N, C-alpha and C positions, 0 to 999 in steps of 0.2 A: 340515959339522958338524950342520946342521939335519937333513939325511938320517939321520945316525947316531942323533940324539936320537929321530926318529920311529921308526926300526927298534927301538931299545931299548924304547921305549914299547909298541910293538906287541907285542914278545916278552913283556913284563911282563903285559899284558892277556891275551894268549893263555894264559898259564901261570897264571892266578889264578882265583879263584872269589869271587863276591860274595854275600853273605848279606844279605837285606833283613829288617829287624826291623819288628815291628808298630807302632812308634812313628815309622817313617818314616826312621829311621836306617839305616845299613848299615855292613858290615865286608867289606873285600876282603882275601882270604888269598892270599899268594904265598910258597911255600916256608915258612920258619919265622917269617914275619912277618905280622901281621894289622893292617891299616890301617883305622882307624875314621873314620867320616864327619865326626867333630869335629876331625880333624886328628891325633889321638893315635895311637899305635901300641903293639904288643905283640910281642915278640920271644921265641921259645922256644929254650932252650938245655938239652938233656938233660930233667931233670924240672923245670926251673924256667922260668917265664915272667917275663920283665922288661917293665914297663910305661914308657912315656915319662915318666911323672910321677915316677919313681923308686921306685915300689913293685914288689913281686914276689910270686909265688906259687909254691910248691914242692909237687909231688905226691909222696905217699908212699902206695902202694896205692890206695885209693878216696877219700883224703882230700887236699884242697889246703890247705896252711897259708899264710896270707897275712902279708905283712910288718907289718900292724897288729895282729897277734895273733889275728885271727879265723881261722876254717877253714871250709871247705865240703865236704860228703861227697856223693859220687855214689851214688845209690840205684839198685839193679839193677831 
C-alpha cells in the first residue's frame, strides 16, 4: 500500500506545474485542479471555476463573473 501511494504521488508531481508568487505563496496545477499553498483549491469545469470556500467564477468572453457579484475583465 505504501508503494502504491508513493507511485501515485510521483505521478501527481510529474504531471503538475508549480507557480511561485512574489509573496512567497505557491499554486500547484494538476489537470483541472489548482492546489494553493494555504490548503485551498480551485477546480475548473467548462467555463466555471469552483473554489473550496464555496465561491465560483464563470467566464464569458473576456470577463469572469464571480459569485459575490463582482467581475474581472481580461485586458489584451
